[in-house]
C-alpha positions as CSV (number, residue, x, y, z in Angstrom):
1,M,72.1,7.0,99.1
2,F,71.8,10.6,101.1
3,S,71.7,13.6,99.0
4,T,71.5,17.3,100.4
5,L,70.6,19.0,97.1
6,I,67.6,20.9,97.7
7,H,65.9,23.0,95.5
8,K,64.7,26.4,97.2
9,S,61.2,27.1,97.8
10,R,59.5,30.6,98.8
11,G,56.9,30.9,101.8
12,G,56.4,29.0,105.1
13,V,56.8,29.7,108.6
14,H,59.1,28.4,111.8
15,V,56.3,26.9,114.2
16,P,57.7,25.6,117.6
17,H,58.2,21.4,117.2
18,R,56.8,20.7,120.6
19,K,58.2,17.0,119.4
20,H,57.5,15.2,122.5
21,T,56.7,12.0,121.8
22,A,59.3,11.4,119.6
23,E,61.2,9.0,121.6
24,C,58.1,7.1,123.2
25,E,57.7,3.6,121.5
26,T,53.7,2.8,120.2
27,V,51.9,1.2,122.4
28,V,49.3,-1.4,121.3
29,M,46.1,0.3,122.9
30,P,43.3,-2.5,123.3
31,A,39.9,-2.9,121.6
32,P,37.1,-0.6,123.4
33,E,34.3,-2.2,124.2
34,K,32.1,-0.3,121.4
35,V,33.6,1.0,118.1
36,L,31.8,3.6,115.5
37,I,33.1,2.7,112.0
38,A,32.4,5.9,109.9
39,M,31.6,5.1,106.3
40,S,33.2,8.0,105.1
41,Q,37.1,7.7,106.2
42,H,38.8,9.1,103.0
43,L,38.3,11.8,100.3
44,G,35.4,11.1,97.4
45,A,32.2,8.8,97.8
46,P,31.5,7.8,101.3
47,C,30.6,3.6,101.4
48,I,27.8,2.0,101.6
49,P,27.2,-0.6,104.5
50,L,27.3,-4.2,103.7
51,V,26.2,-5.4,106.9
52,K,22.9,-4.6,108.9
53,V,21.9,-4.2,112.7
54,G,22.4,-7.4,114.3
55,D,24.9,-9.0,112.2
56,T,28.3,-10.3,113.6
57,V,31.1,-9.2,112.5
58,E,35.0,-10.4,112.3
59,V,38.5,-8.1,112.5
60,G,39.3,-7.2,108.8
61,Q,35.7,-8.0,107.2
62,M,34.3,-5.8,105.0
63,V,31.5,-3.7,106.3
64,G,31.5,-0.8,104.0
65,S,32.1,-0.4,100.5
66,S,31.4,1.5,97.2
67,E,31.3,1.5,93.2
68,V,32.3,5.0,92.3
69,P,36.2,4.9,91.6
70,V,37.2,7.1,93.9
71,S,36.3,5.9,97.4
72,A,38.3,3.3,100.0
73,P,36.5,0.3,101.4
74,I,36.0,0.0,105.1
75,H,36.4,-3.1,107.4
76,S,35.9,-3.7,111.2
77,S,38.8,-3.4,113.7
78,V,36.8,-5.6,115.9
79,S,34.5,-8.7,116.1
80,G,31.6,-8.5,117.5
81,T,27.9,-7.3,116.8
82,V,26.6,-4.6,114.6
83,T,23.9,-2.7,117.3
84,A,23.6,0.4,115.8
85,L,23.5,2.5,112.7
86,K,23.9,6.0,113.2
87,E,24.6,9.3,111.3
88,L,27.7,11.2,112.5
89,L,28.7,14.3,112.1
90,L,32.3,15.1,111.1
91,P,34.5,17.4,111.9
92,A,34.7,19.2,108.4
93,G,30.6,19.3,109.1
94,R,29.9,16.9,107.0
95,T,27.9,13.6,108.2
96,T,27.8,10.2,107.0
97,L,26.2,6.9,108.7
98,A,28.2,5.2,110.6
99,L,28.3,1.4,112.3
100,E,28.2,0.9,116.0
101,I,30.0,-2.5,116.5
102,T,30.0,-4.0,120.4
103,S,32.9,-5.9,120.7
104,D,32.8,-9.7,122.3
105,G,36.5,-9.3,123.2
106,E,37.9,-12.2,121.0
107,N,39.3,-10.2,118.2
108,R,38.6,-13.3,116.1
109,V,39.9,-12.4,112.2
110,H,38.1,-13.3,109.1
111,S,38.0,-15.5,106.5
112,S,38.8,-13.1,103.8
113,V,42.0,-12.1,105.5
114,K,45.0,-13.8,103.6
115,P,48.1,-12.1,101.4
116,P,46.5,-11.2,98.3
117,I,47.6,-12.4,94.8
118,V,49.4,-9.9,93.0
119,N,51.6,-10.8,89.7
120,T,50.3,-7.9,87.7
121,Q,49.3,-4.2,87.2
122,E,45.8,-4.7,87.6
123,E,46.4,-7.5,90.9
124,F,47.9,-4.5,92.3
125,I,46.1,-1.9,92.3
126,E,42.7,-4.0,92.9
127,A,45.2,-5.3,96.3
128,V,45.9,-1.7,97.3
129,R,41.8,-0.9,96.9
130,A,41.1,-3.8,98.9
131,S,43.3,-2.7,101.9
132,G,41.4,0.3,102.1
133,L,44.4,2.2,102.5
134,V,43.9,6.1,102.0
135,G,46.8,8.7,102.7
136,L,47.3,8.7,106.7
137,G,49.3,11.7,106.4
138,G,46.1,13.2,107.0
139,A,44.9,13.7,103.4
140,G,42.8,10.8,103.3
141,F,43.1,10.3,99.2
142,P,42.5,6.9,98.5
143,A,45.7,5.1,97.5
144,H,44.6,2.9,94.1
145,I,43.6,6.1,92.7
146,K,47.4,7.7,93.5
147,L,48.7,5.0,92.0
148,N,47.2,4.6,89.3
149,P,47.5,7.9,87.3
150,K,46.4,8.0,84.0
151,D,49.5,8.9,82.6
152,R,51.6,6.5,84.3
153,D,54.3,6.1,81.3
154,T,55.0,9.8,82.4
155,I,55.7,8.8,86.3
156,D,59.4,8.7,86.8
157,T,59.6,9.8,90.5
158,L,58.2,8.3,93.7
159,V,58.6,10.7,96.9
160,I,58.2,9.2,100.0
161,N,57.0,12.3,102.4
162,A,58.4,11.6,105.8
163,A,58.5,15.4,106.8
164,E,56.1,15.7,109.4
165,C,56.5,19.2,110.1
166,E,53.3,19.9,112.1
167,P,54.3,20.5,115.9
168,Y,53.1,17.7,118.6
169,I,52.5,14.8,115.4
170,T,55.4,12.0,115.8
171,T,53.5,9.1,114.2
172,D,55.8,8.7,111.0
173,Y,59.0,9.5,113.4
174,R,57.9,6.2,115.0
175,E,57.3,4.4,111.7
176,C,60.6,5.0,110.6
177,M,62.4,4.0,113.4
178,E,60.3,1.1,114.3
179,N,59.1,-0.4,111.0
180,S,61.9,0.9,108.5
181,W,62.2,-2.6,106.8
182,D,58.5,-2.1,106.2
183,I,59.1,1.2,104.3
184,V,62.1,-0.4,102.0
185,S,59.8,-3.1,101.1
186,G,57.0,-1.2,100.3
187,V,59.0,0.7,98.6
188,Q,60.4,-1.9,96.2
189,T,57.0,-2.8,95.6
190,V,55.4,0.7,94.7
191,M,58.4,1.4,92.7
192,E,58.3,-1.7,90.4
193,F,54.5,-1.4,89.5
194,L,54.8,2.0,89.5
195,G,57.3,2.3,87.1
196,A,59.1,5.1,88.3
197,S,62.9,5.1,87.8
198,R,63.9,6.8,91.3
199,V,62.2,7.6,94.9
200,V,63.4,10.3,97.0
201,I,62.4,10.1,100.5
202,A,61.8,13.5,102.1
203,V,62.5,13.9,105.9
204,E,63.0,17.6,107.5
205,R,66.8,17.9,109.3
206,N,65.3,18.3,112.6
207,K,64.8,13.8,113.2
208,P,68.6,13.1,112.7
209,A,67.5,9.6,113.9
210,A,65.1,9.1,111.3
211,I,67.6,10.4,108.3
212,A,70.6,7.9,109.7
213,E,67.6,4.7,109.4
214,L,66.2,5.7,106.3
215,S,70.0,6.5,104.4
216,R,70.5,2.8,105.9
217,I,67.7,1.3,104.0
218,A,68.1,3.1,101.0
219,A,71.2,2.0,100.9
220,S,70.0,-1.5,100.8
221,V,67.4,-1.2,97.8
222,T,69.5,-2.8,94.9
223,V,67.1,-2.2,91.7
224,P,68.8,-2.5,88.2
225,G,68.1,1.3,86.8
226,R,66.2,2.4,89.7
227,T,67.6,5.0,92.5
228,V,66.7,5.8,96.1
229,T,67.5,8.9,97.6
230,V,67.0,10.3,101.3
231,K,66.7,13.8,101.4
232,A,67.1,16.3,104.5
233,L,64.9,19.0,104.2
234,P,64.9,22.1,105.9
235,A,62.7,22.2,109.0
236,R,59.8,24.3,108.2
237,Y,56.4,24.6,107.6
238,P,54.6,23.7,105.9
239,Q,57.6,21.4,103.9
240,G,55.6,18.0,103.9
241,A,52.8,19.5,101.8
242,E,52.4,17.9,98.7
243,K,53.2,21.2,96.0
244,V,56.2,22.3,98.6
245,L,58.0,18.8,98.7
246,V,58.1,18.4,95.1
247,A,59.5,21.3,94.6
248,A,61.9,20.9,97.4
249,C,63.0,17.0,96.0
250,T,62.6,18.0,92.6
251,G,63.1,22.0,91.5
252,R,59.4,20.6,89.7
253,R,55.9,22.9,90.1
254,I,52.7,21.6,90.2
255,P,50.3,23.8,88.3
256,V,47.5,25.6,89.6
257,G,44.5,22.9,90.3
258,G,47.5,20.2,89.3
259,L,49.0,16.8,91.0
260,P,52.4,15.8,91.4
261,A,51.5,13.1,88.6
262,D,51.0,16.2,86.4
263,V,55.1,17.0,86.5
264,G,55.7,13.1,86.8
265,C,56.1,12.5,90.4
266,V,53.7,10.5,93.2
267,V,53.8,11.6,96.8
268,M,52.6,9.0,99.3
269,N,52.7,9.2,103.2
270,V,56.1,6.8,104.4
271,T,53.6,5.3,107.0
272,S,51.1,4.6,103.8
273,V,53.8,2.9,101.7
274,S,54.8,0.7,105.0
275,V,50.9,-0.1,105.8
276,L,50.9,-1.5,102.1
277,S,53.7,-3.3,102.7
278,R,52.2,-5.1,105.5
279,Y,49.3,-5.6,103.7
280,L,50.7,-6.9,100.6
281,K,52.4,-9.8,103.3
282,T,49.4,-10.4,105.7
283,G,46.0,-9.8,104.0
284,M,45.1,-7.8,106.7
285,P,43.3,-4.5,105.9
286,L,43.4,-1.0,107.5
287,V,42.0,-1.7,111.0
288,S,43.9,0.4,113.5
289,R,46.6,2.7,113.0
290,R,49.2,5.1,115.2
291,V,47.9,8.2,116.4
292,T,50.2,11.1,118.6
293,V,47.9,11.7,121.7
294,D,49.4,15.0,123.4
295,G,48.7,18.4,124.4
296,S,49.4,20.4,127.7
297,A,46.1,18.6,129.0
298,V,47.3,15.3,128.8
299,E,48.6,13.2,131.7
300,K,51.0,10.6,129.6
301,P,51.4,12.1,126.0
302,Q,52.9,8.8,123.5
303,N,52.1,7.5,120.8
304,L,49.2,4.6,120.0
305,Q,48.1,1.9,117.5
306,V,44.2,2.5,117.9
307,A,42.0,0.3,116.5
308,L,39.8,2.7,114.2
309,G,36.3,3.3,115.1
310,T,37.9,4.0,118.9
311,P,35.7,6.8,120.9
312,I,38.2,9.7,121.7
313,K,36.8,9.5,125.3
314,D,38.3,6.1,125.4
315,I,41.8,7.2,123.6
316,L,42.6,10.4,126.3
317,A,40.5,7.8,129.3
318,F,44.0,5.5,128.5
319,V,46.7,8.4,128.5
320,G,45.2,10.5,131.2
321,L,44.1,14.2,131.3
322,K,45.8,16.0,134.2
323,K,43.8,19.5,132.9
324,P,40.5,20.2,132.0
325,V,40.2,20.2,128.0
326,R,39.7,24.2,126.3
327,K,40.5,22.7,122.8
328,L,40.1,19.1,121.4
329,L,42.0,18.7,117.4
330,F,42.1,15.8,115.3
331,G,45.5,16.8,113.5
332,G,48.0,19.4,114.7
333,P,47.6,22.7,115.7
334,M,48.1,24.3,112.0
335,M,45.6,22.4,110.0
336,G,43.8,20.1,112.6
337,L,40.4,20.3,113.0
338,A,38.1,21.2,116.4
339,L,36.3,19.0,117.9
340,M,32.4,19.6,119.0
341,N,33.1,16.7,121.7
342,D,35.0,13.7,123.0
343,E,32.3,11.2,121.1
344,L,33.7,10.8,117.5
345,P,35.2,8.3,116.6
346,L,39.4,7.6,115.5
347,L,39.4,8.1,111.4
348,K,41.7,6.6,108.9
349,Q,43.4,9.8,108.3
350,N,43.5,10.8,111.6
351,N,47.2,11.1,113.1
352,A,47.1,12.8,116.5
353,I,45.1,13.7,118.9
354,L,45.2,17.0,120.6
355,A,43.9,18.0,124.3
356,L,45.1,21.6,124.9
357,A,44.4,23.2,128.4
358,E,43.6,26.7,128.7
359,E,46.8,28.1,128.7
360,D,47.7,26.8,124.9
361,V,44.4,28.7,123.7
362,T,44.8,31.9,123.8
363,E,42.3,34.3,122.5
364,I,43.8,37.4,120.7
365,P,41.1,40.1,119.4
366,A,41.8,40.8,115.5
367,S,43.1,44.3,114.9
368,T,43.0,46.4,111.8
369,C,45.4,45.3,108.8
370,I,48.6,47.0,108.7
371,R,49.6,45.9,105.4
372,C,53.2,44.7,106.3
373,G,52.9,41.7,104.0
374,R,53.8,39.0,106.2
375,C,50.8,36.6,105.2
376,V,52.2,37.4,101.5
377,D,56.0,36.7,102.4
378,A,54.6,33.2,104.5
379,C,52.4,31.8,101.8
380,P,54.0,28.8,100.5
381,M,51.9,29.1,96.7
382,Q,52.8,32.6,96.4
383,L,49.2,34.4,96.9
384,L,48.3,37.2,97.9
385,P,46.0,36.4,101.6
386,T,45.4,40.5,101.8
387,S,43.7,40.6,98.4
388,I,41.8,37.7,98.7
389,T,40.4,38.2,102.1
390,K,39.3,41.7,100.4
391,A,37.6,40.1,97.3
392,Y,36.0,38.1,99.7
393,Y,34.1,41.1,101.8
394,A,33.2,42.4,98.4
395,G,31.5,39.6,96.8
396,N,33.7,39.8,93.8
397,T,34.2,35.9,92.7
398,D,35.7,36.8,89.6
399,E,38.2,38.6,91.6
400,L,39.0,35.2,93.6
401,K,39.3,33.4,91.0
402,R,41.8,35.8,89.3
403,L,43.9,35.6,92.5
404,S,44.3,31.9,92.2
405,T,42.1,31.5,95.6
406,M,41.3,27.5,94.7
407,N,45.2,27.1,94.4
408,C,45.2,28.1,98.6
409,M,46.5,24.6,100.5
410,E,45.1,25.7,104.0
411,C,48.3,25.9,105.7
412,G,47.8,28.4,107.9
413,C,50.8,30.5,107.3
414,C,48.9,33.3,106.5
415,S,47.3,33.3,110.0
416,F,50.3,32.6,112.0
417,S,52.5,34.9,110.6
418,C,49.8,37.9,110.8
419,P,50.5,40.4,113.7
420,A,47.2,41.7,113.9
421,H,45.9,38.3,114.7
422,R,43.4,38.5,111.9
423,P,41.5,35.4,110.8
424,I,43.0,34.9,107.8
425,L,42.5,31.4,107.0
426,Q,39.0,31.0,107.8
427,T,37.7,33.9,105.6
428,I,40.2,32.1,102.5
429,R,37.8,29.0,103.2
430,M,34.9,31.0,103.1
431,A,35.8,32.4,99.9
432,K,36.9,28.9,98.5
433,D,33.4,27.7,99.5
434,I,32.0,30.3,97.3
435,L,33.7,30.0,94.1
436,R,33.0,26.0,95.1
437,A,29.3,26.8,95.1
438,T,29.3,29.1,91.8
439,K,30.7,26.8,89.2
């Protein structure tokens, strides 16, 4: 079923889409000679290595896990030998252990890889955890935690996020076009075990082919007493952010510091629900993912299915470079993280690698704030960015709390819209660090 009813939300900005790879079918990249499997590829506690240097591992074998609830197990993406245990500096500044695995080129599958038996809610949650699935849209939140909310009886709506509002990235779009039946299968399964009475599949209007395909599969879902609706949302960044998405699809407002579950919703990325469907059918955990490789330095922008742990330099060598790389990003230009080098490996939550040449990295010096209020108009959370930055420089933590600084989703709309080119987002991030340290 298709619906045009959209609840209006404030803020956001119009960004250039640059979806160069939208019609590029996914290409499977051969596994590299070595992978570096980080023990932290999700929000929450890092995993503890389950293997040691010299051990032989196989594809799909669990090589890292944690007893802490908010975590997700890690699996080997190749078969071969563990040749090193290294300390890895992640893009956000944290360090983690990482297993270096030298591939034997055989890609042997581990004996544990088999479809799970799922008949109850408990078995379903355990299967989701065993899959190693995290939010593939970039958040990296463990899926088994999201699908097991404390007050499950209050959940009535499952929102499938196919908005993909960041420039360049087309991984979710390709999932819609290439694996629509996995999406519908995953939706039906999650709907059943979550107990949701309705599903809303949200996609931006600038993807008409995806809207048509999603509408077709939505019409095939026949579950008594439950509905699946496709909503075409305005192409306005950050339409895919959870709080913005829930408001646009349901009219409900997530409270400050709250989660979608607080207003009866669970939000899942469209690729996440599709990967879950495939895991339940095959038992193969999350060992590879689709990633958009694009940017003005890239010779042949495309979508690749890549083994997790593959070094970025190998991925860039596969697509080719036509110009020197001035800036390298994990993710999109709005919320992505700048990388120090190309030695880092691909992680579960990385949906894009952008290699930008000099012409796309213009550094304009910041000038004095002119109090125009554009950052206030652009903020989808209705915050006061100028007041927050003033309180930060004054060291006024009480004022930072009063201004709901922690409710900033770090979308970057404020910096994008600032005519004075002030580093508003970076300042707010530092303000949030101060508030975390004072708890």
